N, C-alpha and C positions, 0 to 999 in steps of 0.2 A: 434620548433627547439632548445629550450633550453635556450632562452635569459632570462626568469624569473628564471630558475634554477640557473644561474650564480649569479643573484642578491640574491636569497634566501640562497644559499650556502655561500656566502660572508657575509651575515648579520647573518645567523644561521648556522655556519660551522658544528655542530654536528646533524643538523636535519636529519631526515629520510624522503625521498620524494618518492612518487609514481607518475609517469608521464605517461600519456596516450596520444599517438599520432597515429591517424590512417593512415595519408598519408605516403606512402612508401618513398618518397624523403625526407620529413621533418623528418621522423623517423630516417633515416640514418644520417641526419645532427645533430639530437639530440644526437644520440649515439656518433658521432664524437665530438661534443662540450663536452660531459661528459668525454670522453677519453683524449682529448687534454688538458682540464683544470684539469685533475686528481681529478675529483669530486667523492666522495664516499657516500655511504649509499643512493644511488638513484636506484630505481627499475623502468625499463621502460616496457611499454606494447604497442605493435602495435595494438591498438584497439581504437574504438570510444566509448565514454560513452553514454549510453541511459537508457531506463527504461526496457529493455529486452535483453536477450542474443540472438545472431544470426549473420546474415550478412545483410548488406544494401549497398546502393550506396552512395559514397562520391562524391560530386560535387565540381568543381573548377571554379573560375571565369574566364571568357574569356578576362578580362581586364588587366590581368598581375598582379593582386593583389595576395598576398600571402595566402589569406584566402580560406579555404575549408569548406564545410558544408554538413550536412546530409539532408538539406532541399533544394529541387529543387527551382529555381527561375530564372527569365529572366536573360540571360547573363551567365548562368552557364551550364556546360556540365558534364556528368559523367566522372570522373577521373578514378575510380576504385571501385571494390567491396571490402568492409572491414568488419571485424568482429566487433560486438558490445558487450560491457560488462556493467554490472551493478555496479556502484560505491559502492552500499551497500555491495556487495559481498567482497570488499577489506577492509572495516572498521570493524576491530575486537576489537579495543580498542579506547580510547579517542583520538581525532584528534585535534590538535592545530588550524590548518587552512586548508580550501580548497580554492584553487584559481581556478576559473573556467572561461575559455575562450573557449567556445564550439560552437560558431557561430549559436546559435539558439536551441540547444539541452538542454539548461539549465532548462527549465520547466519540461521535462521528467526526468532529472537527480534528480532535487529537489523532484519531485513526488515520485521517487523510494526511496529516502532517508526518506521521511515522511512515506510512506507505510511500509517500513522495520523497521521504528523507529530508524534507524541508525543516523538520524539527531540529536537525543538526545546525541550522543557521540561527536558532532562537536562544538567546542568553537567559531570558527569564519569562516565566509565565505566572499570571495571577488569575485564577480560575474559580468562579462561583460554581460550585458543583451541586447537582440536584440528584441524589440517589433515588429518590421516589420516582422522579420523571424518567431517569435513565435505566432504572431497574438494575443498577450496577452499584456494588458497595464502594465505599470511598477507598477501602484498602486495595481492592482489585484495580480501580482507576488509577491510584497513585503508584501502584506496582508497575503497571504498564508504562507510565511516564518514567519512573525510576530505571526501568530496564533500558531506557534510551539515554542514559548517562546524566540523569538529573538527581538532585536531592530535593525532596518534597517535604513540606510541612503543612499539615492540614489541621484546621480547627473548626469545630461546629459553631454555627451561628447561635450565640447565647444572647444576642441583644433583642431578638424578637421571639416572644414566647410562642411555643408551638412550631417554630421554624425547623425545617429538616435540611436546609442547605448547609454546605461547608465552604469554607474559603481554603483554597489550596494555593501555596506559593511554591513555585519550582525554580530552582536555580541550576543552570548547566554546570556540571563538574568540569574542572580544568584538567 
């Protein structure tokens, strides 16, 4: 919806940001937040990130949560069909930071960056990691990133009782 954009543009006003949001309702809110706050140098894409181009199902929680995911799980129903894009296609030059909150698609996106070698152009990544959705351990995921010349720090979400997510900060080694 653009909440992190507000923070990043306030902290780094001259930054250029690419923002991807597949959910049609949240995309409209994102565009509205950008307009109302008169934010510049932001390009938005109504697309989910993945390791392939195409279309897929976007699932929404039945619990009233604001999260959507490309991964089906109990308590989620199909919200809509959305397009998918590969992040590697948008990385043309050095990138200061990638902030990733993709509710389980992070493994595929990082795989795309590694396969395309675009990961070499990224200085930092901050990734919300979902081991339950991805069926991948945080250790295996961070090891994959570290094998590509990064130093990673991971921390389990302790703010939300019962949460299974991790925050992973990755910095490219010099």
